[in-house]
N, C-alpha and C positions, 0 to 999 in steps of 0.2 A: 573595454580597446580604453587605454587612454585618449580624450581630445587635450587640443593642444591651446582650446581658452578655455580651458580649466583647468583649477591648480588645486591644490592642499593651502590651507594656511593655518597656524599654529598662532591662537592667542587663546593671553591665562592661561596654557595648560591644555587647552579643546585645539580638535580641531575641525577644520569648516571645507569645503567645498566652496571656492570664490565664487561658483556661481551663485552662491545664495548668501547676496551681498545685505540682503536686510538684515542676516543672522548676524555678518562682521560688525554688521555699526552698531547694530545693538549690544555686544558687545563689548566694543569699543567704549559705547557713551556708558555701560556701567564702568571698564578700567575707568575712565575721566573722573566717572562721578567719585567712584573711590581715591582717587588720587584728589578731587576734591575739601574730600570731607577729610582725608587724611592734612594737609595743608590748614585745613578751618581749628582743625584739635591743638595743631604740631605751635601753628599761632596764639591760642590761646592758652595752652603750656607754657608761649616762655611768655607770656601779659603779662599770667600765675607767677611764673618767676623772680617775672621785671617787678612788679608793687612789692610781694616779700620780701627781695631783694634793698625795694628804700625804705619800707618797716620798719627792715631789719636797722637798717642806719641813721636812720629818725629815732629808734630806742636806745642806741650805744652812746650819741647823744645825748638824747634824754640821760641815761646813765650818766653820763663823762658830765654833762650838767651837778645831778645830785651829788655826785664824788669829790665835782667840786664843792661845792656846799657845803660836804660835810668836815675840807680841807680847811677853810677860811674858818667853821669853826662856827657854821651856823647850825640851825638847828632846823633837822630836817624832822616829816614824818613819818610813823608804822608804813602808810604807804608807801613815801616814798622808797622808807630800805626794804622793803619784802620789791617792792621792782626793781631797784636796784641789786640785791641777788640774786631774783632769777629773771636778768638782763645777762649778771656778767658768767649764771653756767650756761648759757646761752653766747656769751661771746668764749669761754674753753669752748663748747663743743666744736664754733665753727675756725678757733685753733686747732682743734683735734686735729676735724675732717681736714682743715690745709697739711700740718706734720705729715700724716697718711699720701696722699698723695703723691711724698718723694720716694713712697715703695712701690717696687715693681705689683705690676697689675692691686693696685690698690684702690682701681675705682669699682673692678668687681669684689674686693673686700667690702667697701663700702658700704656695700648695696646689700651683702650677704648678713652681715653685720646690725644694716638697718633694720630684714625683713626678721633678726634672730632678738633686737632689739621689740618691736613692734604684741611677739609674741609674747610678752611680756608688760608691756601696756607703758612703754613706753619709744621714744627717737634718742634719735642719734643728732639731727638735727638742730638747729636753733628752731622755737619757736617768736609768734609774737604774742608780745603783753599786752597785748589791746584788747580786751573782749567787745566789739562788737555787738 
């Protein structure tokens, strides 16, 4: 017979009798911890993206300075030329990704292209020119 002071409670796809509050609290804490872990991972990933973007801006600025130096007819080192070539490739990749944004469902296409590219040992995304 059904008791009025007891009810079934669904938490995370599992059913619990509300007369067992310890189980409900334990599952609730587990869910809270998983949400906290996800939040930490999300913030960490956002910070990684921010640092990568800042590094890319600095590298593009450095490449622009090298290009300006070349335009003025000043001597540039082989290392600077190598850096400029690599950074030019990254700028081209970034422009291609920006251009793809105009295509419907482009986010899925970009991810699919990146997955396929990884199989062949390269990336369509810009990479850091600085070796840490």
